[in-house]
C-alpha positions in Angstrom: 0.2 0.0 0.1 1.7 3.1 -0.6 2.1 5.6 2.0 -0.3 8.9 1.4 1.4 12.0 0.4 -0.1 15.0 1.3 -1.2 18.2 -1.6 1.0 20.5 -0.5 4.2 17.5 -1.4 2.9 18.4 -5.0 2.0 21.6 -5.5 5.3 24.3 -5.6 2.7 27.2 -5.0 1.3 26.1 -1.8 5.1 25.7 -0.7 5.5 29.1 -1.7 7.5 28.3 -5.2 6.2 30.5 -7.8 8.1 29.1 -10.3 7.6 25.2 -11.9 9.6 23.0 -10.7 13.0 22.5 -12.3 13.8 19.3 -14.5 16.7 16.8 -13.8 17.3 14.9 -10.4 18.5 11.8 -13.0 22.0 10.6 -12.7 23.3 10.7 -16.3 26.2 8.0 -15.0 25.5 6.1 -12.6 28.8 4.3 -12.8 31.1 6.6 -13.0 29.1 8.7 -10.1 29.4 5.2 -7.5 33.1 5.1 -8.5 33.6 8.5 -7.7 31.9 7.9 -4.4 33.9 5.1 -3.7 37.2 7.0 -4.1 35.8 9.8 -1.7 34.7 7.2 0.6 38.2 5.9 0.6 39.8 9.4 0.8 37.4 10.3 4.3 38.4 6.8 5.6 42.3 7.4 5.6 41.9 11.0 6.6 40.2 9.8 9.5 42.8 7.0 9.9 45.7 10.0 9.7 43.7 12.3 12.3 43.2 9.3 14.9 47.4 8.0 14.2 48.9 11.3 14.4 47.0 12.7 17.6 47.8 9.1 19.4 51.3 9.1 18.4 51.4 12.8 19.5 49.8 11.8 22.8 52.2 8.5 23.4 55.3 10.9 22.8 54.3 13.5 25.3 53.9 10.7 27.8 57.1 9.7 27.1 58.9 12.8 27.3 56.9 13.6 30.7 58.2 10.1 31.9 61.8 10.7 30.8 61.7 13.9 33.0 60.9 16.4 30.7 58.2 19.3 30.8 54.7 20.0 29.3 
């Protein structure tokens, strides 16, 4: 059974839009877009790993310096 939708979802004028709804919304090349998104996902994972790794390394180095009698 399809969900009931409000008429205001379909009527641009009731939503305060004076112009007709623009055309579009279809991806012309979904395979290329998916490949690009996978590349961005790997870059995101790499950036998060670098941030976590660098902060962990700096924390460990700081603890070693303090343990050896250095100042913070």
